[in-house]
C-alpha positions in Angstrom: -75.2 -63.9 73.0 -73.5 -67.2 73.5 -74.8 -67.5 77.0 -78.3 -67.0 75.8 -77.8 -69.8 73.2 -76.4 -72.1 75.9 -79.5 -71.4 78.0 -81.7 -72.2 75.1 -79.9 -75.5 74.5 -80.3 -76.4 78.2 -84.0 -75.6 78.1 -84.4 -77.7 74.9 -82.6 -80.6 76.6 -84.9 -80.3 79.7 -88.0 -80.3 77.5 -86.7 -83.2 75.4 -86.0 -85.3 78.5 -89.5 -84.6 79.8 -90.8 -86.3 76.7 -88.5 -89.2 77.0 -86.2 -87.9 74.2 -82.5 -87.2 74.3 -80.4 -84.6 72.6 -77.5 -85.9 70.6 -74.8 -83.5 71.8 -72.2 -85.2 69.5 -74.3 -84.1 66.5 -75.2 -80.6 68.0 -73.1 -77.8 66.6 -72.9 -74.0 67.2 -72.2 -72.1 64.0 -70.2 -68.9 64.4 -71.4 -65.9 62.5 -69.5 -63.1 64.1 -66.1 -64.8 64.5 -65.8 -63.8 68.2 -65.1 -67.5 68.9 -62.6 -69.7 67.3 -63.8 -72.8 65.4 -63.1 -76.0 67.4 -63.9 -74.4 70.7 -65.9 -76.7 73.0 -68.7 -75.0 74.9 -70.4 -76.7 77.9 -74.1 -77.2 77.7 -76.3 -79.4 79.9 -73.3 -81.4 81.1 -71.9 -82.1 77.7 -69.7 -80.2 75.2 -71.0 -78.6 72.0 -68.4 -77.7 69.4 -68.2 -74.3 67.7 -67.9 -74.6 63.9 -67.7 -72.4 60.8 -69.6 -74.9 58.6 -71.5 -78.2 58.8 -73.5 -80.4 56.5 -77.3 -80.5 56.6 -79.3 -82.6 54.2 -76.3 -83.0 52.0 -75.7 -79.3 51.8 -72.6 -77.6 53.2 -73.8 -74.7 55.4 -71.0 -72.1 55.8 -71.1 -69.1 58.0 -70.1 -66.7 55.2 -72.6 -68.0 52.5 -76.3 -68.0 52.1 -77.6 -71.6 51.5 -81.3 -71.0 52.1 -82.1 -71.8 48.4 -80.2 -75.2 48.6 -81.9 -76.1 51.9 -85.4 -75.3 50.6 -84.7 -77.4 47.5 -83.6 -80.4 49.6 -86.7 -80.1 51.8 -89.0 -79.4 48.9 -90.1 -76.0 50.3 -89.8 -73.8 47.2 
């Protein structure tokens, strides 16, 4: 599954470059949901490294792999 995700990231990077855009690999994270990978692992994608994390902050909401935060995200984006 991870190899498919890496392929998708590389395709996204290629498409972004064709539009003159750049992916911020420093800001890109892979959130683990099955715990087959250790948090902190760096995965190569498109010549850069992407870090595997258990949680991250999006729009001021902590997104954790073991919790549902859909309601909080919808509230922050005004999609209720």
